[in-house]
Structures are given as structure tokens and as C-alpha cells.
C-alpha positions as CSV (number, residue, x, y, z in Angstrom):
1,M,22.5,15.1,-23.9
2,I,20.7,17.9,-26.2
3,A,20.6,15.0,-28.8
4,G,18.8,12.7,-26.9
5,L,16.4,15.4,-25.2
6,L,15.4,16.6,-29.0
7,L,15.0,13.4,-30.6
8,G,12.9,12.3,-27.7
9,S,11.0,15.6,-27.3
10,L,10.1,14.8,-31.7
11,I,8.8,11.2,-31.2
12,N,6.9,12.3,-28.4
13,A,5.0,15.1,-30.4
14,F,4.9,13.7,-33.9
15,A,5.2,9.8,-33.0
16,P,3.2,8.5,-29.5
17,D,1.4,6.4,-30.8
18,N,3.3,4.4,-33.5
19,T,4.2,0.8,-32.6
20,M,6.7,0.4,-34.1
21,I,9.2,3.4,-33.3
22,Q,7.8,2.8,-29.5
23,D,8.3,-0.9,-29.5
24,Y,11.9,-1.2,-31.1
25,L,13.4,2.4,-30.5
26,V,11.5,3.5,-27.0
27,N,11.2,0.9,-25.2
28,G,13.7,-1.2,-27.3
29,L,16.5,0.1,-28.8
30,F,17.0,3.1,-26.4
31,H,15.5,1.1,-23.2
32,V,18.0,-1.2,-23.2
33,V,21.3,1.0,-23.7
34,G,20.0,3.4,-21.2
35,T,19.3,1.0,-18.9
36,I,22.5,-1.2,-18.9
37,F,25.4,2.1,-18.7
38,I,23.0,2.8,-15.6
39,N,23.7,-1.2,-14.8
40,L,27.2,-0.3,-15.7
41,L,27.5,2.5,-13.2
42,K,26.2,1.0,-10.2
43,M,27.9,-2.5,-10.3
44,L,31.1,-0.2,-9.6
45,V,29.2,1.7,-6.6
46,V,29.7,-0.8,-4.0
47,P,33.2,-2.6,-5.2
48,L,34.8,1.4,-6.1
49,V,33.5,2.6,-2.1
50,T,35.1,-0.2,-0.4
51,F,38.2,-0.5,-1.6
52,S,39.0,3.4,-2.3
53,L,37.4,4.0,1.5
54,I,39.9,0.9,2.5
55,C,43.0,2.8,1.0
56,G,41.4,5.9,1.9
57,V,40.9,5.3,5.3
58,C,43.9,3.6,5.7
59,G,45.9,6.4,3.8
60,I,44.8,9.2,6.9
61,G,46.6,6.2,9.3
62,D,45.1,8.4,12.1
63,V,42.1,7.7,13.4
64,N,41.7,10.7,15.3
65,K,42.1,13.2,11.9
66,L,38.9,10.2,10.3
67,G,37.2,11.5,12.8
68,R,38.1,15.3,12.1
69,I,37.2,14.7,9.0
70,G,33.9,12.7,9.1
71,V,32.5,15.2,11.7
72,K,33.6,18.1,9.6
73,S,31.9,16.7,6.4
74,L,28.6,15.7,8.6
75,V,28.3,19.9,9.8
76,L,28.4,21.2,6.1
77,F,26.6,18.9,4.4
78,L,23.7,19.7,7.0
79,L,24.9,23.0,6.3
80,T,24.6,23.2,2.4
81,T,20.8,22.0,3.3
82,M,19.9,24.3,5.6
83,L,20.4,26.8,3.0
84,A,18.8,25.0,0.0
85,I,15.6,24.9,2.0
86,T,16.2,28.4,3.3
87,L,16.4,29.7,0.3
88,A,13.8,27.1,-1.5
89,V,10.9,28.6,1.0
90,F,11.9,32.2,0.9
91,A,11.6,32.4,-3.1
92,A,8.4,30.4,-3.3
93,V,7.2,32.8,-0.3
94,S,7.9,35.8,-2.9
95,I,7.0,34.1,-6.2
96,G,4.1,32.5,-4.2
97,P,3.4,29.4,-7.2
98,G,0.3,28.3,-7.1
99,K,-1.6,30.8,-6.4
100,D,-4.2,31.5,-9.1
101,S,-4.5,28.0,-9.4
102,Q,-7.9,26.6,-9.2
103,R,-8.0,24.1,-5.8
104,P,-8.5,20.1,-7.4
105,Q,-12.2,18.5,-7.0
106,N,-11.3,15.1,-7.8
107,M,-8.0,14.7,-5.9
108,Q,-7.1,10.7,-5.9
109,S,-7.4,10.6,-1.7
110,T,-6.0,7.1,-2.3
111,F,-2.4,8.4,-2.8
112,I,-0.5,6.2,-0.8
113,V,3.5,7.3,0.5
114,P,6.0,4.9,1.8
115,E,6.4,5.0,5.6
116,A,9.0,6.5,6.9
117,P,11.2,4.4,9.1
118,P,11.5,5.5,13.1
119,L,14.7,7.4,13.8
120,T,15.2,4.8,16.2
121,Q,14.8,2.3,13.1
122,V,17.3,4.7,11.1
123,I,20.1,4.4,13.8
124,I,19.9,0.7,14.9
125,D,19.8,-0.3,10.2
126,F,23.6,1.6,10.3
127,V,25.0,-1.0,11.6
128,P,24.4,-4.1,9.3
129,S,24.2,-7.4,10.9
130,N,24.1,-9.7,8.0
131,P,27.3,-7.4,5.9
132,V,27.1,-9.7,2.9
133,A,23.1,-8.8,2.7
134,A,24.9,-5.4,3.1
135,F,27.0,-5.3,0.1
136,A,24.4,-7.1,-2.0
137,E,21.9,-5.2,-1.6
138,G,24.1,-2.1,-1.8
139,D,22.9,-0.6,1.5
140,M,25.7,2.5,1.1
141,L,25.3,3.4,4.6
142,Q,26.0,-0.3,6.1
143,V,28.6,-0.6,3.6
144,I,30.3,2.7,4.5
145,F,29.7,1.5,8.3
146,F,31.1,-1.6,8.1
147,T,34.3,-0.7,5.6
148,M,35.7,2.0,8.3
149,L,35.0,-0.3,11.1
150,F,36.8,-3.3,8.9
151,S,39.7,-0.5,8.0
152,I,40.5,0.7,11.5
153,C,41.3,-2.9,12.4
154,L,43.3,-3.6,9.7
155,L,45.6,0.2,10.8
156,M,45.5,-1.3,14.8
157,L,46.7,-4.9,13.0
158,G,49.9,-3.1,11.9
159,E,52.2,-3.8,9.9
160,R,50.4,-7.8,9.9
161,G,47.5,-5.9,8.0
162,R,49.7,-4.3,5.7
163,S,49.2,-6.9,2.7
164,V,45.8,-6.4,3.0
165,I,46.5,-2.9,2.3
166,D,48.3,-3.3,0.0
167,G,46.4,-6.2,-2.2
168,A,43.5,-2.8,-1.5
169,E,45.3,-0.5,-3.5
170,K,46.1,-3.2,-6.5
171,L,42.4,-3.6,-6.7
172,N,41.2,0.3,-5.7
173,E,43.0,0.5,-9.3
174,V,41.8,-2.0,-11.1
175,M,38.4,-0.2,-10.8
176,M,39.2,3.3,-11.6
177,Q,40.9,1.0,-15.0
178,I,37.3,0.0,-15.5
179,V,35.5,3.5,-14.2
180,I,37.6,4.9,-17.7
181,V,36.4,1.9,-19.8
182,V,32.8,2.3,-18.7
183,M,33.1,6.3,-19.1
184,S,34.3,6.2,-22.4
185,M,30.4,4.6,-23.1
186,A,29.3,7.1,-21.4
187,P,27.8,9.4,-24.6
188,Y,25.7,6.5,-26.1
189,G,24.4,6.0,-22.6
190,I,23.4,9.3,-21.8
191,F,22.2,10.3,-25.6
192,A,19.9,6.6,-24.7
193,I,18.5,7.7,-20.9
194,M,17.7,11.3,-22.2
195,A,15.4,10.3,-25.6
196,K,13.9,6.9,-23.4
197,T,13.5,9.8,-21.2
198,F,11.6,12.9,-23.2
199,A,10.1,10.8,-25.6
200,V,7.8,9.1,-22.6
201,Q,7.2,12.5,-20.7
202,G,7.2,15.2,-23.5
203,I,8.0,18.4,-22.5
204,E,5.1,19.2,-22.6
205,L,4.1,17.9,-19.0
206,I,5.7,21.0,-17.6
207,L,3.0,23.5,-18.5
208,P,0.3,23.0,-16.3
209,M,2.8,22.8,-14.0
210,I,5.0,25.5,-15.1
211,S,5.3,28.1,-12.0
212,Y,6.6,25.1,-9.6
213,F,8.6,24.0,-12.1
214,C,10.2,27.6,-13.3
215,V,10.8,28.2,-9.5
216,V,12.4,25.1,-8.5
217,V,14.4,25.4,-11.5
218,A,15.4,28.7,-10.5
219,V,16.4,28.5,-6.4
220,L,18.6,25.2,-7.4
221,I,20.2,27.2,-10.1
222,A,21.0,29.8,-7.8
223,H,22.0,27.4,-5.1
224,T,24.7,26.2,-7.3
225,I,26.1,28.7,-8.5
226,G,25.3,31.3,-5.5
227,T,25.5,29.7,-2.3
228,L,27.7,26.8,-3.4
229,M,30.1,29.0,-5.1
230,I,29.8,31.5,-2.2
231,M,30.7,28.6,0.7
232,L,33.6,27.0,-2.0
233,R,34.8,30.7,-1.8
234,L,35.0,31.6,1.8
235,L,35.3,28.7,3.2
236,G,38.1,26.8,1.0
237,K,39.4,30.4,-0.8
238,I,39.3,27.8,-3.9
239,D,38.1,29.2,-7.2
240,P,34.5,28.5,-8.1
241,V,35.0,29.5,-12.3
242,Q,37.1,26.4,-12.2
243,F,35.7,24.2,-10.5
244,L,32.1,24.7,-12.2
245,K,34.2,24.2,-15.4
246,K,35.6,20.7,-14.1
247,V,32.8,20.0,-12.0
248,R,30.4,19.9,-15.0
249,T,31.0,16.2,-16.3
250,I,29.4,14.9,-12.5
251,Q,26.5,17.0,-13.1
252,I,25.8,15.7,-16.9
253,F,26.6,11.6,-15.4
254,A,23.6,12.7,-12.7
255,F,21.6,14.7,-14.7
256,S,21.6,11.8,-17.3
257,T,20.7,8.8,-13.9
258,S,18.9,10.3,-11.6
259,S,21.1,8.9,-9.4
260,S,24.1,10.2,-6.6
261,N,25.0,6.7,-5.8
262,A,25.8,5.8,-9.3
263,T,27.7,8.3,-10.1
264,I,29.7,8.4,-7.0
265,P,32.9,6.2,-9.5
266,V,32.3,9.6,-12.2
267,T,32.7,12.1,-8.9
268,L,35.1,10.2,-7.4
269,K,37.6,10.0,-10.6
270,T,36.9,13.6,-11.3
271,V,37.8,15.2,-7.5
272,E,40.9,13.9,-7.3
273,K,42.1,13.5,-11.0
274,R,40.5,16.3,-12.4
275,M,40.6,18.6,-9.5
276,G,43.7,16.9,-7.3
277,V,42.0,15.6,-4.3
278,D,43.9,13.1,-2.1
279,N,42.1,9.5,-2.1
280,A,41.9,9.2,1.3
281,T,39.4,12.1,2.0
282,A,37.9,11.2,-1.9
283,S,37.0,7.7,-0.5
284,F,36.0,9.1,2.9
285,V,33.7,12.3,2.0
286,V,31.9,11.0,-1.4
287,P,30.2,8.8,-0.2
288,L,28.8,9.9,2.5
289,G,27.9,12.5,0.5
290,A,26.0,10.5,-2.3
291,T,24.3,8.8,0.8
292,I,23.2,11.7,3.0
293,N,23.3,15.2,1.0
294,M,20.2,15.7,0.4
295,D,20.1,19.3,-1.2
296,G,18.0,19.5,-4.3
297,T,15.2,17.3,-2.7
298,A,15.3,19.9,0.1
299,I,14.6,22.7,-2.6
300,M,12.2,20.0,-4.1
301,Q,9.9,20.0,-0.8
302,G,10.5,24.3,0.4
303,V,8.9,24.8,-2.9
304,A,6.7,22.0,-3.1
305,V,5.0,22.9,0.5
306,V,4.3,26.6,-0.6
307,F,3.0,25.7,-3.6
308,I,0.4,23.1,-2.4
309,A,-0.6,25.0,0.5
310,N,-1.2,28.5,-2.5
311,V,-2.9,25.6,-4.3
312,Y,-5.2,24.3,-1.3
313,G,-5.3,27.9,0.3
314,I,-3.3,26.5,3.4
315,E,-1.8,29.5,5.2
316,L,1.6,28.6,7.7
317,G,3.2,31.6,8.5
318,L,6.0,31.4,10.0
319,P,6.5,28.7,12.8
320,G,5.6,26.6,9.9
321,Y,8.4,27.5,7.3
322,L,10.5,26.9,10.3
323,T,9.3,23.9,10.7
324,V,10.1,22.8,7.4
325,I,13.5,24.0,7.1
326,G,13.6,21.8,10.5
327,M,12.3,19.3,9.4
328,A,14.7,19.2,6.0
329,V,17.1,19.0,7.4
330,L,16.6,16.8,10.4
331,A,14.7,14.3,7.6
332,S,18.2,14.8,5.3
333,I,19.9,12.0,7.2
334,G,16.7,10.0,9.0
335,T,15.5,8.8,5.7
336,A,18.7,8.4,4.1
337,G,19.1,5.3,2.1
338,V,16.1,4.5,2.1
339,P,14.1,4.2,-1.5
340,G,11.5,7.1,-2.6
341,V,13.8,9.0,-0.2
342,G,12.3,12.6,-2.1
343,L,8.5,11.4,-1.3
344,I,9.0,10.3,2.4
345,M,10.5,13.2,3.2
346,L,7.9,15.5,1.0
347,A,5.3,13.7,2.7
348,M,6.5,13.5,6.7
349,V,6.8,17.5,5.9
350,F,3.4,17.7,4.6
351,N,2.0,15.5,7.2
352,Q,3.9,17.9,10.2
353,V,3.1,21.4,8.7
354,G,-1.1,19.8,8.1
355,L,-0.9,19.8,4.3
356,P,-3.2,16.8,2.4
357,V,-1.0,14.1,1.4
358,E,-2.5,13.3,-1.7
359,G,-1.3,16.9,-2.3
360,I,1.7,15.3,-3.8
361,A,-0.2,13.9,-6.9
362,L,-0.3,17.2,-8.7
363,I,3.2,17.3,-8.8
364,M,4.3,13.7,-9.0
365,G,4.1,14.1,-13.4
366,I,7.0,15.8,-13.4
367,D,9.0,14.8,-10.5
368,R,11.1,12.9,-13.1
369,L,12.5,16.0,-15.0
370,L,12.9,17.9,-11.9
371,D,15.2,14.9,-10.0
372,M,16.8,15.1,-12.5
373,L,18.1,18.9,-12.0
374,R,17.5,17.7,-8.3
375,T,21.1,15.0,-8.9
376,A,22.7,17.5,-10.6
377,V,22.6,20.0,-7.7
378,N,23.1,17.0,-4.9
379,V,26.7,15.8,-6.4
380,T,27.8,19.3,-7.0
381,G,27.3,20.1,-3.1
382,D,29.2,16.5,-2.6
383,A,32.3,17.5,-4.4
384,V,32.1,20.9,-2.8
385,V,32.1,20.1,0.8
386,T,34.7,17.4,-0.9
387,L,37.0,20.3,-1.4
388,I,36.7,22.3,1.1
389,V,37.7,19.5,3.7
390,A,40.4,18.5,2.2
391,K,41.3,22.0,1.7
392,S,41.4,21.9,5.6
393,E,43.5,18.9,5.8
394,N,46.0,20.5,4.1
395,S,45.5,17.5,1.2
396,L,44.3,19.1,-1.8
397,S,47.0,20.0,-5.0
398,L,46.1,22.9,-6.2
399,D,48.0,23.2,-8.8
400,I,45.7,19.5,-9.9
401,F,43.2,22.0,-9.8
402,N,44.8,24.9,-11.5
403,D,45.7,23.1,-14.2
404,P,42.4,22.4,-17.3
405,D,43.6,19.7,-18.7
406,A,44.5,17.1,-15.6
407,G,42.8,14.2,-15.6
408,T,40.6,14.3,-18.2
409,L,39.9,11.0,-19.6
410,E,42.2,8.6,-21.5
411,S,42.1,7.2,-24.0
412,V,40.5,3.4,-23.9
413,H,43.0,0.8,-25.1
414,L,44.8,-2.3,-24.9
415,P,48.7,-2.0,-24.5
416,H,50.3,-3.2,-28.2
417,D,53.0,-5.3,-25.4
418,A,50.3,-6.9,-23.6
419,M,49.1,-8.1,-27.2
420,P,50.5,-11.4,-28.5
421,K,53.2,-12.2,-30.8
């Protein structure tokens, strides 16, 4: 990751107009390798979530317990989002990014933001009219809904559904093995993604927006090592230091791919094999968190609202900031799974508090870099909530969690016994 960042920055600084480097290296090799790696991760998401969720629901075996886990997860995800946006607004108001900036004279008045769907449509869209289309398009909320309904009905069939459950468990093992194979290619994929990103964007892109960028990064770090770790200690009675050591793999994948969904395979493997959460709990909480947990995005929009208000000289006051906090928490669920979710959420908040939506154009330039950091925070929150829920349900193995070598990446090889003689 560091090598890719350095190489990409050097290319951006010294060879931005070199046709050969740009065509054959940046948009050639780096683009191909990075895109293939992300596609490999995305390829795993739907089948892995499906088989893992079937095993998880059927492994729980009790619909009441399943409902209890769902309620706990939802409440905790909303709590982390509320704490994240509150911390972001407080920090931004205290520091005041954008106060010394000049109000833009030639702002893009034609800046178009995707329209957010109404709440009624969001609720309707939870239920797939065509489950095959939901699986094909990777609509995770619909995939989770259908798979949970399918799994609950398998439980209701009793012994008649046993063969299907056994088959799902075997297919889940196959998918986990594919995760191991794909993860063995991670260093090359992450290097290519980082090199292309910084070759195109360049670190100097941050300089004009340094105050906004620094406040967002500071709050993201504070939420990760402060708020989330306090929750882990108080609610889960779990060692935050050991957790931070083991969550690093998930954070690196999320940072490089900028996608919580693409990181689901790595998150599942890490919380199960490295941290000791049983499959039944992890397979339910992790996909749900990747879909609705928006801690990083909430932090970005909290700082962005204060920044744009300062740039335009608009005083929001306490009612405005409370509105921002409430909107962020509601929008984290209301816009889940919608393309461009961060942009939609930010536009919704801007409209609600009376800020000019075209102000979003000011911060879009560096949003790609911040998106990488936001996603790393999001998946950290997913893992924290998963551990807290697992601990409360006595489905967390502390022996595995406290073992620093538990679940380290296995070697990828074909067994000699499988080779023809």
C-alpha cells in the first residue's frame, strides 16, 4: 500500500504528461490489475453472504434469538452513527474549517446530485420483486431479506430441510477457500489500486482543502481509536489493543477498495477465524453492517456541513446542527444500498439546513481520498458491533481472540494427494 502510494505520487509529480507511462502503466497495468482484484472481491460477495447467512440462521436455530441479534445489531449501528456525526459536528464547530476561505464566485450552478428515493420506496425496496434480479445486481438488502426468509423456512421444515442446510455448509466452506486464494493476491492488487489512485489524484490535491481534509481525518481517527474502542471495552468487555492488531487487515482492504461490500469476504474471515466470532452471528451482522453502517460517511457530512456553512458565511446555530445529526442517523438507513450514497446523504442534509447544494462541488475533488479512509472506519465499526453482539450472545471464543496467531492466512497450494500419479 505504501509502495503504491509513493510510486503513484511520483508519477503524478514527475510524469503526468508522459504518454507511455500513463497509457501502459497507470491506465494499463495498474488499472487492469487493480480492477481485476476488486472484481474478484465483488465476485465473492453475493455467494459468500448467501451461503454464510443460510449457515448462520440455521446454526442459530431459534427465530427468537435471531430477532434478538437483529435488534441489537441495528441499535448498535445507529448508536455508532449518532456518536460519529455528533463528534464530527462538535470538532468542526470547535476548529472552524473554512472560516478564512473566500466565498466562491464562479461555483458550478449546474452541479447535479442524484435524487434520494422517498422513505416509502426505500421500505418497499427491502423486499425483492425478483430475487434472481436482486442476486444478479448485488442488491444486498434484498439479498439479505430473501436469504433470511429462505433460511427461516428451512428451519421450519425440520429434517426435510437438513440436506439443503448440509449442502449450504459445504458450499460455504468452498467459498471460504476461494477467499483464501483471492487474499493471496492482495499485495499485488492493493499496490496497483494505490499506485493508480495517487498517480491520477496526486497528493497536492489536498493542499487547497487542507483544513477540511485534516479535520475529517482527525475525526475519523478519533472515532476509530476513541469512540469505537470505548464501546468495545464498555459494552463488550473486550481488549481494544488486541482488536486493533487483528482488524488491520480489514482496514487495509477497505482503504484500498473504498467498498464495504467488496470487503465483506475479508471481514467475515477475520472476525470468524482471527477474532473467534461464530459463523451464525458473523454471517448475519457483517453483511447488515456493510449495508447500513455509515460512520465514516456521517463524519464526512458533519464536517462538510460546517465547512460549507463557514465558506458561505451561513450561521446554522444549534437547531441546524441538531438537524444535521438527526438527518445523518436517519439517512444512514434510508439511503442504504443506493449508488452514490455519500453524495445523496450530503445533498439531503444540505437541503434540510438551507445550504447551497452546489457547495458540494468544492469538496468533491478530494472526496476519493477521503472515501478510502471513510470505508476503513465503516468496516471497523462493523467488526466492533459484531464482537459486541457475539459477546452478548456467548458466541465469541476469547481463546481465539486472545491468540495473536489465530486465523493467519493459510498457504495456498494443491495437496500432493490430489495430484495424479
